[in-house]
KELUM-535353 format. One record per residue (C-alpha): residue in one letter; x, y, z. Coordinates in steps of 0.2 Angstrom, whole numbers, padded with zeros to 4 digits, always signed. Example, Ala and Ser with C-alpha at 12.3 -4.5 7.8 and 13.67 -1.06 7.14 Angstrom:
% residues 2
A+0062-0022+0039 S+0068-0005+0036 
This chain:
% residues 76
X+0687+0474+0618 X+0679+0465+0632 X+0663+0475+0631 X+0662+0472+0612 X+0664+0453+0615 X+0651+0453+0628 X+0639+0462+0616 X+0642+0449+0603 X+0640+0435+0615 X+0624+0443+0621 X+0617+0445+0603 X+0622+0427+0599 X+0613+0420+0614 X+0597+0431+0610 X+0598+0424+0592 X+0600+0406+0599 X+0585+0408+0611 X+0574+0415+0597 X+0579+0401+0585 X+0575+0389+0599 X+0558+0396+0601 X+0555+0395+0583 X+0561+0377+0582 X+0550+0372+0597 X+0535+0380+0589 X+0539+0371+0573 X+0541+0354+0582 X+0524+0356+0591 X+0516+0359+0574 X+0524+0344+0566 X+0519+0334+0581 X+0501+0338+0578 X+0503+0335+0559 X+0510+0318+0563 X+0496+0314+0575 X+0483+0318+0562 X+0493+0308+0549 X+0493+0293+0560 X+0475+0294+0564 X+0471+0296+0545 X+0482+0281+0542 X+0473+0270+0555 X+0456+0275+0547 X+0462+0271+0530 X+0469+0254+0535 X+0452+0250+0544 X+0443+0255+0528 X+0454+0244+0517 X+0451+0229+0529 X+0432+0232+0527 X+0434+0233+0508 X+0444+0218+0507 X+0432+0208+0517 X+0418+0214+0506 X+0428+0210+0491 X+0431+0192+0498 X+0413+0190+0501 X+0408+0195+0483 X+0422+0184+0476 X+0415+0169+0485 X+0398+0172+0479 X+0403+0174+0461 X+0413+0158+0463 X+0398+0149+0469 X+0388+0156+0455 X+0401+0151+0442 X+0402+0133+0450 X+0383+0132+0449 X+0382+0138+0431 X+0396+0126+0427 X+0387+0111+0435 X+0371+0116+0426 X+0380+0116+0409 X+0389+0099+0413 X+0373+0091+0419 X+0363+0097+0404 
């Protein structure tokens, strides 16, 4: 009986160690994916800021043109 219990405990410990190794490996892989996702997110945020800056500049130029055109129509 004791031998059987010890064998079961030994098997359970081995199973737990194997599962722990698998989870450790999976955790490391997920950590790498997270780091890549954070880097991509940062890159996309910078790109968005640059695009918003360009759009703001374009909008200001268009507004100035509209105002000039309107002033030309009113002055004519």
